[in-house]
C-alpha positions in Angstrom: 0.0 0.0 0.0 2.9 2.4 0.8 4.3 1.8 -2.7 1.0 2.9 -4.2 0.9 6.1 -2.2 4.5 6.8 -3.0 3.7 6.3 -6.7 0.8 8.7 -6.5 2.9 11.2 -4.7 5.5 10.9 -7.4 3.0 11.4 -10.2 1.4 14.4 -8.6 4.8 16.0 -7.7 6.1 15.4 -11.2 3.0 16.9 -12.8 3.2 20.0 -10.6 6.9 20.5 -11.2 6.5 19.9 -14.9 3.6 22.3 -15.1 5.4 25.0 -13.2 8.5 24.8 -15.4 6.3 24.9 -18.5 4.4 27.9 -17.3 7.6 29.8 -16.5 9.4 28.8 -19.7 6.6 29.4 -22.3 5.1 32.9 -22.4 1.5 33.0 -23.4 -1.7 34.9 -22.7 -3.6 34.4 -19.5 -6.4 32.7 -21.3 -4.1 30.3 -23.1 -2.3 29.6 -19.9 -5.5 28.8 -18.1 -6.5 26.5 -20.9 -3.2 24.7 -20.8 -3.3 24.3 -17.0 -6.9 23.0 -17.3 -5.8 20.4 -19.9 -2.8 19.3 -17.9 -4.8 18.9 -14.7 -7.4 16.9 -16.5 -4.7 14.5 -17.9 -3.1 14.2 -14.4 -6.5 13.5 -12.9 -7.2 10.8 -15.5 -3.9 9.2 -14.9 -4.4 9.1 -11.2 -7.9 7.7 -11.6 -6.6 5.0 -13.9 -3.7 4.1 -11.5 -6.1 4.0 -8.6 -8.4 1.7 -10.5 -5.6 -0.6 -11.5 -4.4 -0.8 -7.9 -7.9 -1.5 -6.7 -8.2 -4.4 -9.1 -4.9 -5.7 -7.9 -5.9 -5.5 -4.3 -9.2 -7.2 -5.0 -7.4 -10.1 -6.7 -5.0 -10.4 -3.8 -7.9 -10.4 -1.3 -9.7 -13.0 -3.3 -6.7 -15.2 -3.4 -6.3 -14.9 0.4 -10.0 -15.7 1.0 -10.0 -19.0 -0.9 -7.3 -20.8 1.0 -8.9 -19.8 4.3 -12.2 -21.4 3.3 -10.4 -24.7 2.4 -8.8 -25.1 5.9 -10.7 -27.9 7.7 -11.9 -27.1 11.2 -11.3 -29.8 13.8 -14.3 -31.2 15.7 -14.4 -30.3 19.4 
C-alpha cells in the first residue's frame, strides 16, 4: 500500500513541477495559460484515476486469493 501512495505522490509531484516549469518557460496569454493548465490537470486526474483503478483491481485479486485458502482449511471437531 505504501508503494501505491509513493507512486501517487511521485505522479502528482512530477505533474506539478513539470507544469510549473512549462508555465515559466513558455510565455502565453492568460487565457491560453489557463486552458493549458486545465488540460494538464485533466490529464493528471485521468492518470491518477486509472492508476487507482488498477491498484484497486490488484488488491481485490489479492484479497480474493487470500480468502479462498482460508475457506479450504478444515476445522477440527471439538
